[in-house]
C-alpha positions, 0 to 999 in steps of 0.5 A: 548528468549527476544522479543522486542515490536514493537512501534505502528505506528501513523496513518496518518490523512486522507484527510479532504474531503472523498466523502462517497457517492462513497461507496453507491452503494457498500453498497447497493450491499452487504448489508444483504449478508453473508460474505460481510465484506471483499468484502466491504473493498476491494471495499472501498480500490479500490475507495480510495486506503486505508480504510478511518476511516470515510468510516469504520464508515459509513460501521459500521452504514449501515451494522451493523458490529461492528467497532471493528470487521471491524478494526479486519479484516482490520488489520488482512489482509495485503491487507488492508491499513489504511493510504493513499498511493501513486498512484504508490506503489513501492515494492522492493524485499528483499527475499534471491535472491534479498538480495544477489544481493544487494536489499538494494542498490536499497532501499537506492537509492530510499529513497534518490531520493524520500526523503522518508523512507520505508513505506512512501509516497511522499508529491505529493502522487505519490509514496509509497515505501515498502520493501517486503519479496519476489516477486517471481521473483528470476531469475530477482534479484534484482527486484521491482514492481510498480503496475503490472509492474516488473523491474529486474536486477536492480541497484540503478541507474536503479531503480531511472531511472524507477521512473524518467520515471514514473514521466515524464509520469505523468507530460505529 
């Protein structure tokens, strides 16, 4: 069996101004405690919505964790992101039930409407589009989640309407 190598994705550059003072209290809370790395990374991501390189370097300097160990943890767990993401992460399910119900049509419609590819973020930083393996909502297939909200029995048109409604709320 031949295995094709997946090309490494180039990391996006982080915004020039990352206010590192926002993580000072987080460092103080966990510094010196066993098993502190994952809670620190979760806290950083809660603040910035991703793990800025400058924040990871600060964690390394302040806690004594090797930068390579920090990156090892950050890249091992799927919950962590090394690139900025949109305010609203759109997860389109492509599990079996959703696939059979034409989830590909939903993803295509969203890509065309948002003018981004799967895994990308809109230039305004409002949306990131992700295809996921399963959301566990098979009875609602095809389904997508945006934040904690689930939208089921979708078509490409109805998925785009959800996005338009969110944009309207954001602009008000």
